[in-house]
C-alpha positions in Angstrom: 26.4 -3.9 1.1 27.2 -6.9 2.8 23.8 -8.0 4.3 24.9 -11.4 5.8 26.7 -9.8 9.1 26.2 -10.0 12.3 25.4 -6.1 12.2 23.4 -6.3 9.6 20.7 -8.6 11.0 20.7 -6.9 13.5 19.7 -3.9 11.6 17.0 -5.9 10.0 15.8 -6.8 13.5 15.3 -3.9 14.6 13.3 -2.3 11.1 10.9 -5.7 11.6 9.2 -3.0 14.8 9.1 -0.4 12.3 5.2 0.7 12.5 3.1 3.9 12.0 0.1 5.5 13.5 -1.7 5.6 16.6 -1.5 3.0 19.4 -4.7 0.5 17.3 -2.8 0.6 13.7 0.4 -0.1 15.1 -0.8 -3.3 16.9 -2.8 -4.7 13.9 0.4 -3.8 11.5 2.2 -5.6 14.0 0.1 -9.1 14.0 -0.5 -8.4 10.2 4.0 -9.0 10.2 4.1 -11.9 12.3 0.8 -13.2 10.3 2.9 -12.7 6.9 5.7 -14.4 8.8 3.9 -17.6 9.6 1.4 -17.7 6.1 3.9 -15.7 3.3 5.3 -18.9 1.8 1.5 -19.8 1.2 0.8 -18.0 -2.7 -3.5 -17.5 -1.6 -2.7 -14.9 0.7 -1.2 -11.3 -0.3 1.2 -8.9 2.0 2.1 -5.5 1.6 3.2 -4.3 4.6 -0.4 -3.9 6.3 -1.9 -7.2 7.2 -2.2 -10.3 5.5 -5.4 -11.0 3.2 -7.0 -13.5 0.7 -6.4 -12.6 -3.1 -9.9 -13.8 -4.2 -12.6 -15.9 -2.7 -11.4 -18.5 -4.6 -7.9 -18.4 -2.2 -10.5 -18.9 1.0 -13.7 -18.4 1.7 -15.4 -15.9 3.9 -14.9 -17.7 7.2 -11.0 -17.4 6.4 -11.2 -13.9 5.8 -12.7 -13.4 9.2 -10.7 -15.4 11.0 -7.6 -12.9 9.2 -9.3 -10.4 10.9 -10.1 -11.5 13.7 -6.6 -12.4 14.6 -5.3 -9.4 12.9 -7.5 -6.5 13.6 -8.2 -6.3 9.7 -7.6 -8.6 6.5 -9.0 -7.8 3.0 -10.1 -9.6 -0.5 -8.0 -7.9 -3.1 -10.7 -9.4 -5.8 -14.2 -9.5 -5.7 -16.7 -9.7 -8.4 -18.7 -6.7 -8.2 -22.0 -8.4 -8.8 -20.6 -10.3 -5.3 -19.7 -7.6 -3.0 -23.0 -6.6 -1.6 -23.0 -10.9 -0.8 -19.6 -10.9 1.0 -20.0 -7.3 2.6 -23.5 -8.8 4.5 -21.5 -12.4 5.3 -19.1 -9.7 6.9 -21.2 -7.7 8.8 -23.0 -11.2 10.3 -19.5 -12.1 11.5 -19.5 -9.0 13.5 -17.1 -7.5 11.1 -17.0 -3.6 9.3 -16.9 -4.1 5.4 -15.0 -1.7 3.7 -15.3 -1.3 -0.2 -13.0 0.0 -2.3 -13.2 0.3 -6.0 -10.5 -1.1 -7.6 -8.5 0.6 -10.0 -6.1 -1.0 -12.4 -4.1 -0.9 -15.4 -1.1 -2.6 -17.4 1.1 -1.3 -19.9 -0.4 2.5 -20.8 0.4 3.0 -17.0 4.1 3.1 -18.2 3.6 5.2 -20.7 0.8 7.2 -18.8 3.8 7.5 -15.9 6.7 8.6 -18.9 4.0 11.2 -20.6 3.7 12.5 -17.0 7.2 13.2 -16.2 7.2 14.7 -20.1 4.6 17.3 -18.7 5.8 17.7 -15.3 9.0 17.9 -13.4 9.2 18.3 -9.0 9.7 22.0 -8.4 13.0 23.8 -7.5 12.8 23.5 -4.0 12.1 20.3 -3.4 14.1 17.4 -3.9 13.0 13.3 -4.6 14.6 10.8 -1.8 14.3 7.5 -2.3 13.4 5.1 1.1 15.9 2.4 1.6 17.6 0.9 4.8 20.0 3.3 5.2 16.8 6.4 5.4 17.8 7.8 9.2 15.0 7.5 11.7 13.3 11.4 11.2 13.0 11.4 7.9 10.4 8.2 8.1 9.2 9.7 11.3 8.5 13.0 9.4 7.3 10.5 5.9 4.8 9.3 8.6 3.5 12.4 9.9 2.5 13.4 6.5 1.3 10.3 5.3 -0.7 9.9 8.5 -2.2 13.6 8.2 -3.6 13.1 4.7 -5.2 9.4 6.1 -3.2 7.4 4.9 -1.0 4.7 6.7 1.7 4.1 5.9 2.8 0.1 5.6 5.5 -1.4 8.3 9.0 0.1 7.6 10.7 -3.0 6.8 8.2 -2.8 3.4 8.6 0.6 2.8 12.4 0.4 2.7 12.6 -3.0 0.4 13.9 -5.3 2.5 11.1 -7.7 3.2 9.4 -7.8 -1.1 9.8 -6.2 -4.1 8.8 -2.3 -3.0 9.6 1.2 -3.9 8.8 4.8 -1.8 9.5 7.6 -2.7 9.5 11.1 -0.8 9.4 14.7 -2.2 11.4 16.6 0.5 11.8 20.5 1.2 14.7 22.7 2.2 14.9 22.0 5.9 14.3 18.2 5.3 10.6 17.9 5.8 8.6 15.3 3.9 5.8 16.9 1.9 4.6 14.1 -0.2 5.4 10.6 -1.1 3.6 7.7 -2.8 4.6 4.0 -3.1 4.5 0.6 -4.8 4.9 -3.1 -3.4 4.2 -6.4 -4.6 0.8 -7.3 -3.5 0.5 -11.2 -4.5 2.8 -14.2 -3.8 5.0 -14.6 -6.9 3.2 -18.1 -7.5 -0.3 -16.9 -7.1 -2.3 -17.8 -10.1 -3.5 -14.3 -12.1 -2.2 -12.1 -9.8 1.3 -12.7 -9.2 2.1 -10.0 -11.7 0.4 -6.6 -10.2 1.5 -4.6 -7.5 -0.1 -2.1 -5.2 0.3 1.5 -5.6 -0.6 4.5 -3.6 0.4 6.0 -0.4 -0.2 9.5 -2.0 -0.3 11.5 0.1 0.6 15.9 0.1 0.6 18.3 2.6 -1.9 21.0 2.3 0.3 23.9 1.4 2.0 22.4 -1.1 -1.5 20.8 -3.3 -2.0 21.6 -6.4 2.0 21.3 -7.4 1.1 17.6 -9.0 3.2 16.7 -6.8 1.6 13.1 -6.0 1.3 12.6 -9.5 5.3 13.4 -10.4 6.1 10.6 -7.3 3.6 8.1 -8.5 4.6 8.0 -11.8 8.6 7.8 -11.0 7.1 5.0 -8.5 5.6 3.2 -11.6 8.6 3.7 -13.6 11.1 2.4 -10.9 8.9 -1.1 -10.3 9.1 -1.5 -13.7 13.0 -0.6 -14.1 14.2 -2.4 -11.1 11.4 -5.1 -10.5 10.0 -5.7 -13.9 6.2 -4.9 -12.9 4.1 -3.3 -15.4 0.3 -4.0 -13.6 -0.6 -2.2 -11.3 -3.6 -1.5 -9.1 -4.9 0.2 -5.6 -7.8 1.1 -4.0 -9.9 3.7 -3.9 -13.3 4.6 -2.2 -15.9 5.5 -4.3 -16.5 8.8 -4.4 -13.1 10.1 -4.0 -12.7 12.3 -6.6 -9.4 13.6 -6.0 -7.3 10.3 -5.8 -9.5 9.2 -9.0 -8.0 12.3 -10.9 -4.9 10.9 -9.6 -5.7 7.3 -11.2 -7.2 7.9 -14.3 -4.4 10.7 -15.4 -2.3 7.2 -14.9 -4.0 5.3 -17.1 -5.9 2.9 -14.1 -9.5 2.8 -14.1 -12.1 1.0 -12.5 -12.1 -3.0 -13.5 -14.9 -5.8 -12.8 -13.9 -6.1 -8.8 -14.0 -4.4 -5.6 -11.4 -5.0 -2.7 -13.3 -5.4 0.0 -11.7 -5.0 3.3 -13.0 -6.1 7.0 -11.6 -5.2 10.2 -12.7 -6.5 13.5 -14.3 -3.1 15.8 -12.4 -4.9 19.1 -9.2 -3.7 17.2 -10.6 -0.5 15.0 -13.0 1.4 16.5 -13.6 3.2 13.7 -13.9 0.2 11.1 -10.9 1.7 8.9 -7.0 0.7 8.7 -6.2 3.4 6.4 -7.7 6.2 3.5 
């Protein structure tokens, strides 16, 4: 595909405005994309289709993180030492923000082996097929993906990222015979490619399955395919995700994929004026 034509540039502009969720969520995602345009070349910032964050506290202090949250409506540190999380959360509250604490589950080469083992053990049921989101994915299919994810409490990253048009990314869907999305999973480059410590670690997540199809290992199957495609297509062999402590189903999937809680937490923070519930996604 020739991607420097006038028509292609028009398509890219259209897809830059592809955001999902309620009015507040879409507004936050739009501001996050605009911030990524401004800061995306600086290694201390992260972006994976939601909002721009600081990779670690060494990349920017709490005042900088708070400023990012106030401007966008949400931001995050991707790796805060467990011994420092309580102090960070308190400092964010004192700045009028709502902190969210996620255990950072992560893993390197064993994740690839686990993904292969999952696909040896399970295959997609015959009544479903897999589709990969890319530049040609139709609007109705994207809408079905977003409806499914949002119904499970998961906010999809921007369409531009899910389509792989901005950063290395993979998003896979399980689709039924009526062309309805019944499960999804995704992975994306997270930190800047020149970040000093986390350049080679990819975010993995957006696992969601319709209630009627749960118990069929769909998130596990799609998640395994996503890991192997991120490795095969882009060379990633280190993955991470954030799990709210006590979310047993997510913890079980992560453990099956050889991810484990490490010495860091992910600390998100929301501006209550932009996100009244203080939560951008599950």
